[in-house]
C-alpha positions in Angstrom: 98.1 -202.8 163.8 99.3 -199.4 163.2 98.0 -195.8 163.5 99.0 -193.3 160.8 98.6 -190.0 162.5 100.6 -188.6 165.3 97.6 -187.6 167.5 98.1 -190.6 169.6 101.6 -189.6 170.1 100.5 -186.4 172.0 98.5 -188.6 174.4 101.2 -190.7 175.4 101.0 -193.5 172.8 104.6 -193.2 171.5 104.9 -196.6 169.8 101.4 -196.2 168.0 102.8 -195.3 164.5 105.0 -198.4 164.5 104.0 -201.5 162.9 103.7 -204.2 165.6 101.8 -207.3 166.6 99.2 -208.3 169.1 98.1 -211.5 170.7 94.8 -212.6 172.5 92.1 -214.9 172.6 88.4 -215.1 171.6 85.5 -217.4 172.5 81.9 -217.7 171.6 78.5 -219.5 171.4 76.5 -220.6 168.3 72.9 -221.4 168.5 71.4 -223.3 165.6 67.8 -222.9 164.6 65.5 -225.4 163.4 67.3 -225.3 160.1 70.7 -226.5 160.7 72.4 -224.2 158.0 71.6 -220.9 160.1 73.1 -219.9 163.4 73.1 -217.2 165.8 76.6 -216.3 167.2 78.0 -214.4 170.0 81.6 -213.8 170.7 83.9 -212.1 172.9 87.6 -211.6 173.5 90.6 -209.6 174.7 93.6 -208.6 172.6 96.9 -207.2 174.1 98.6 -204.7 171.7 102.1 -204.1 172.4 102.0 -200.8 170.5 99.1 -199.2 172.2 100.6 -199.2 175.8 101.1 -195.7 177.4 104.8 -195.0 178.2 103.8 -192.5 180.9 101.7 -194.7 183.1 102.7 -198.1 182.3 99.1 -199.2 181.6 98.5 -202.6 180.0 97.3 -202.1 176.6 94.2 -204.4 176.6 91.5 -204.2 174.0 88.0 -205.8 174.5 86.3 -207.0 171.4 82.8 -208.7 171.1 80.1 -208.9 168.5 77.1 -210.8 167.3 76.6 -212.6 164.0 74.1 -214.6 161.8 76.0 -217.3 160.3 75.2 -219.7 157.4 77.0 -222.9 157.0 76.8 -225.7 154.3 
């Protein structure tokens, strides 16, 4: 992950312009309809990005993610 503008630097995210990794986990549920090829999916997770922590306050840089999907499988 990286940000290409120094706008984040002015808000205290000093490492946001450097390329860095992240780690986290995601889990979800799938519900298969009457046809076993189609499914509705819901997922949510959290990501810890070392690049987007604030140097001033020492906050943990957590990003919440989630979504829904319509899936097709063979």
